[in-house]
LUMKOL-667141 format. One line per 5 residues: their letters; for each residue x, y, z of N, C-alpha, C. Coordinates in nm, 4 decimals. Atoms other than C-alpha are relative to their C-alpha. Layout:
REM LUMKOL-667141
A = X,Y,Z,X,Y,Z,X,Y,Z | ...
This chain:
REM LUMKOL-667141
MVKKK = 0.0818,0.0568,0.1050,2.2134,0.5174,-1.8092,-0.1464,-0.0007,0.0450 | 0.1417,-0.0061,-0.0310,1.8360,0.5734,-1.8159,-0.0659,-0.1294,-0.0461 | 0.0730,0.1211,0.0351,1.6195,0.2653,-1.8067,-0.1146,0.0340,-0.0934 | 0.1085,-0.0203,0.0944,1.3849,0.2453,-2.1017,-0.1272,-0.0649,0.0543 | 0.1277,0.0547,-0.0443,1.0233,0.2036,-1.9973,-0.0590,-0.0827,-0.1127
TKRHW = 0.0670,0.0838,0.0987,0.8474,-0.0758,-2.1717,-0.1503,0.0141,0.0173 | 0.1448,-0.0073,-0.0041,0.4813,-0.1057,-2.2444,-0.0552,-0.0684,0.1247 | 0.0486,0.0757,-0.1149,0.4458,-0.3524,-1.9588,0.0969,0.0127,0.1181 | -0.0965,-0.0185,-0.1083,0.6826,-0.2001,-1.7019,-0.0554,-0.0428,0.1353 | 0.0612,0.0441,-0.1252,0.4348,-0.2947,-1.4294,0.0132,-0.1516,0.0193
DNPRT = -0.0085,0.1460,-0.0054,0.4803,-0.6658,-1.5118,0.1462,-0.0383,0.0215 | -0.1388,0.0227,-0.0354,0.8014,-0.7436,-1.3282,0.0079,-0.0952,0.1191 | -0.0114,0.0949,-0.1118,0.9372,-0.9753,-1.0552,-0.0661,0.0484,0.1298 | 0.0642,-0.0502,-0.1226,0.8098,-0.7486,-0.7750,-0.1513,-0.0127,-0.0076 | 0.1439,0.0170,0.0190,0.4606,-0.7509,-0.9194,-0.0371,-0.1472,0.0110
EALVK = 0.0239,0.1448,-0.0112,0.4814,-1.1285,-0.9552,0.0008,-0.0441,0.1461 | -0.0053,0.0333,-0.1428,0.5790,-1.1506,-0.5869,-0.1271,0.0472,0.0708 | 0.1241,-0.0507,-0.0585,0.2766,-0.9367,-0.4973,-0.1170,-0.0922,-0.0346 | 0.1052,0.0922,0.0425,0.0472,-1.1627,-0.6991,0.0097,-0.1302,0.0801 | -0.0218,0.1227,-0.0771,0.1988,-1.4663,-0.5269,-0.0446,0.0189,0.1448
AFSVL = 0.0406,-0.0278,-0.1381,0.1424,-1.3019,-0.1879,-0.1515,-0.0111,0.0153 | 0.1460,0.0119,-0.0066,-0.2304,-1.2708,-0.2612,-0.0442,-0.1452,-0.0129 | 0.0423,0.1387,0.0250,-0.2483,-1.6287,-0.3827,0.0197,-0.0917,0.1199 | -0.0217,0.0866,-0.1169,-0.1197,-1.7692,-0.0519,-0.0933,0.0338,0.1157 | 0.0914,-0.0377,-0.1074,-0.3797,-1.5903,0.1589,-0.1236,-0.0883,-0.0005
RGGAE = 0.1164,0.0877,-0.0162,-0.6724,-1.7875,0.2933,-0.1190,0.0806,0.0516 | 0.1240,-0.0639,-0.0394,-1.0030,-1.6096,0.2955,0.0043,0.1509,0.0074 | 0.0179,-0.1440,0.0019,-1.1364,-1.2608,0.3113,0.0686,0.0740,0.1130 | -0.0611,-0.0695,-0.1141,-1.0068,-1.1733,0.6580,0.1502,0.0178,-0.0213 | -0.1441,-0.0114,0.0248,-0.6453,-1.2476,0.5642,0.0300,0.0995,-0.1116
IKNFL = -0.0194,-0.0945,0.1105,-0.6780,-1.0559,0.2373,-0.0222,0.1427,0.0486 | 0.0290,-0.1329,-0.0534,-0.8340,-0.7604,0.4170,0.1149,0.0500,0.0875 | -0.1115,-0.0391,-0.0864,-0.5547,-0.7576,0.6764,0.1243,0.0345,-0.0815 | -0.1166,-0.0271,0.0842,-0.2854,-0.7759,0.4090,-0.0173,0.1321,-0.0744 | 0.0256,-0.1253,0.0697,-0.4475,-0.4967,0.2081,0.0176,0.1192,0.0931
RDLLT = -0.0125,-0.1117,-0.0943,-0.4645,-0.2782,0.5192,0.1456,0.0276,0.0348 | -0.1424,-0.0196,-0.0262,-0.0953,-0.3364,0.5903,0.0726,0.0565,-0.1219 | -0.0656,-0.0379,0.1247,-0.0026,-0.2794,0.2263,-0.0332,0.1420,-0.0436 | 0.0501,-0.1262,0.0541,-0.2125,0.0282,0.1462,-0.0408,0.0961,0.1111 | 0.0549,-0.0971,-0.0941,-0.3118,0.3489,0.3183,-0.1523,-0.0139,0.0005
EAELV = 0.1466,0.0034,-0.0044,-0.6727,0.3878,0.4256,-0.0583,0.0690,-0.1238 | 0.0494,-0.0739,0.1167,-0.7201,0.6409,0.1452,0.0102,-0.0843,-0.1270 | -0.0156,0.0871,0.1176,-0.5853,0.3957,-0.1143,-0.1045,-0.1105,-0.0001 | 0.1020,0.1047,-0.0084,-0.8167,0.1214,0.0102,-0.1368,0.0528,-0.0394 | 0.1293,-0.0616,0.0325,-1.1173,0.3513,-0.0094,-0.0069,0.0302,-0.1496
EFGHR = -0.0051,-0.0331,0.1433,-1.0125,0.4704,-0.3563,-0.0209,-0.1249,-0.0860 | 0.0132,0.1228,0.0784,-0.9769,0.1155,-0.4876,-0.1402,-0.0590,0.0120 | 0.1384,0.0452,-0.0171,-1.3135,0.0211,-0.3398,-0.0954,0.0804,-0.0858 | 0.0836,-0.0859,0.0843,-1.4702,0.3185,-0.5155,0.0160,-0.0353,-0.1475 | -0.0226,0.0356,0.1411,-1.3102,0.2173,-0.8457,-0.0735,-0.1284,-0.0368
LYAAR = 0.0724,0.1246,0.0275,-1.4532,-0.1336,-0.8216,-0.1503,0.0262,-0.0061 | 0.1419,-0.0354,0.0001,-1.7942,0.0098,-0.7351,-0.0366,0.0748,-0.1279 | 0.0233,-0.0727,0.1247,-1.7652,0.2464,-1.0320,-0.0074,-0.0965,-0.1177 | 0.0030,0.0989,0.1085,-1.6873,-0.0471,-1.2610,-0.1334,-0.0734,-0.0013 | 0.1304,0.0684,-0.0084,-1.9983,-0.2249,-1.1358,-0.1108,0.0906,-0.0512
MLTSS = 0.1035,-0.0921,0.0465,-2.2105,0.0847,-1.1951,0.0096,0.0235,-0.1504 | -0.0163,-0.0163,0.1452,-2.0628,0.1300,-1.5439,-0.0615,-0.1169,-0.0756 | 0.0600,0.1160,0.0667,-2.1726,-0.2232,-1.6333,-0.1524,0.0047,0.0056 | 0.1454,-0.0192,-0.0102,-2.5231,-0.1166,-1.5259,-0.0451,0.1276,-0.0683 | 0.0295,-0.1210,0.0782,-2.5085,0.1907,-1.7525,-0.0340,0.1216,0.0844
VHYNG = 0.0182,-0.1201,-0.0821,-2.5050,0.4414,-1.4663,0.0859,0.1104,-0.0604 | -0.0696,-0.1157,0.0585,-2.4054,0.7870,-1.5943,0.1137,0.0445,0.0923 | -0.1167,-0.0493,-0.0752,-2.0725,0.9407,-1.4861,-0.0412,0.0863,0.1195 | 0.0412,-0.0882,-0.1094,-2.2535,1.2035,-1.2766,-0.0515,-0.0786,0.1194 | 0.0508,0.0845,-0.1075,-2.4313,0.9361,-1.0754,0.1118,-0.0737,0.0717
IAEKT = -0.1147,0.0699,-0.0583,-2.1080,0.7456,-1.0217,0.0817,0.0965,0.0850 | -0.0777,-0.1005,-0.0733,-1.9239,1.0615,-0.9169,-0.0699,0.0376,0.1296 | 0.0775,-0.0366,-0.1185,-2.2032,1.1495,-0.6747,0.0088,-0.1082,0.1080 | -0.0007,0.1104,-0.0970,-2.1998,0.8057,-0.5109,0.1399,-0.0365,0.0501 | -0.1356,0.0432,-0.0366,-1.8215,0.7580,-0.5021,0.0954,0.1135,0.0327
GLSST = -0.0942,-0.1104,-0.0156,-1.6595,1.0995,-0.5070,0.1145,-0.0045,-0.1001 | -0.1042,0.0100,0.1017,-1.4437,0.9890,-0.8006,-0.0154,0.1107,-0.1028 | 0.0040,-0.1001,0.1059,-1.3524,1.2427,-1.0657,-0.0446,-0.0663,-0.1303 | 0.0402,0.0542,0.1304,-1.4833,1.2040,-1.4194,0.1203,-0.0609,-0.0714 | -0.1218,0.0561,0.0599,-1.1220,1.1400,-1.5256,0.0251,-0.1411,0.0505
TIARV = -0.0200,0.1342,-0.0568,-1.0922,0.8442,-1.2882,-0.1069,-0.0951,-0.0488 | 0.1089,0.0846,0.0495,-1.4309,0.7111,-1.3942,0.0273,-0.0390,-0.1454 | -0.0341,0.0292,0.1403,-1.3228,0.7371,-1.7602,0.1124,-0.1025,-0.0075 | -0.1105,0.0959,-0.0033,-1.0040,0.5488,-1.6744,-0.0507,-0.1400,0.0363 | 0.0597,0.1292,-0.0376,-1.2048,0.2733,-1.5030,-0.0748,-0.0576,-0.1201
KKWLK = 0.0750,0.0466,0.1176,-1.4299,0.2541,-1.8095,0.0944,-0.0511,-0.1080 | -0.0988,0.0421,0.1002,-1.1269,0.2316,-2.0383,0.0523,-0.1403,0.0322 | -0.0530,0.1310,-0.0384,-0.9847,-0.0630,-1.8427,-0.1086,-0.1059,0.0049 | 0.1124,0.0933,-0.0001,-1.3273,-0.2226,-1.8039,-0.0287,-0.0497,-0.1413 | 0.0322,0.0345,0.1386,-1.3820,-0.2158,-2.1806,0.1175,-0.0611,-0.0757
GGTGG = -0.1107,0.0453,0.0834,-1.0328,-0.2733,-2.3166,0.1260,-0.0387,0.0734 | -0.1182,0.0359,-0.0776,-0.7987,-0.3684,-2.0361,0.0338,-0.1475,-0.0109 | -0.0437,0.1397,-0.0004,-0.6678,-0.7079,-1.9412,-0.1101,-0.0969,0.0407 | 0.1117,0.0858,-0.0374,-1.0065,-0.8388,-1.8287,-0.0165,-0.0189,0.1497 | 0.0059,0.0167,-0.1451,-0.9441,-0.8094,-1.4559,-0.1316,0.0456,0.0610
YRTVL = 0.1283,-0.0470,-0.0526,-1.2494,-0.5974,-1.3791,-0.1125,-0.0954,-0.0383 | 0.1086,0.0870,0.0463,-1.4733,-0.8192,-1.5909,0.0004,-0.1336,0.0737 | -0.0093,0.1273,-0.0716,-1.3454,-1.1358,-1.4232,-0.0535,0.0141,0.1417 | 0.0429,-0.0197,-0.1380,-1.3958,-0.9996,-1.0734,-0.1504,0.0256,0.0067 | 0.1425,-0.0320,-0.0037,-1.7378,-0.8541,-1.1468,-0.0868,-0.1206,-0.0329
SRLPK = 0.0795,0.1181,0.0346,-1.8574,-1.1781,-1.3019,-0.0034,-0.1019,0.1138 | -0.0061,0.0967,-0.1103,-1.7589,-1.3703,-0.9880,-0.0548,0.0516,0.1316 | 0.0545,-0.0576,-0.1224,-1.8873,-1.1316,-0.7243,-0.1528,-0.0114,-0.0003 | 0.1474,-0.0024,-0.0071,-2.2452,-1.1563,-0.5994,-0.0503,0.1368,-0.0446 | 0.0591,-0.1261,0.0455,-2.4703,-0.8905,-0.7499,-0.0408,0.0840,0.1213
GR = 0.0484,-0.0888,-0.1059,-2.5556,-0.5870,-0.5414,0.1060,0.0893,0.0564 | -0.0942,-0.0822,-0.0743,-2.2827,-0.4594,-0.3150,0.0997,0.0577,-0.0939
């Protein structure tokens, strides 16, 4: 029997456990260590670039400028923009709470 994918197949008990894992960490050093254990170096770099791209998109930086500074493809930048504008609000929440600049 094939499992039917739902619209929110990512929202499941394993994802909830991952969210809980982040919530029990204390401070940036613990989060950084957990992320390094959880993800490959390439994944960490990629996710950092995506967050940076989201910040640049909110500053109206053109795709070419973002691609030049991050190495992200225009497809990935478009995906970040899609989630920034119409996603669940995660990018907007994080960006509003981070200090400006970096």
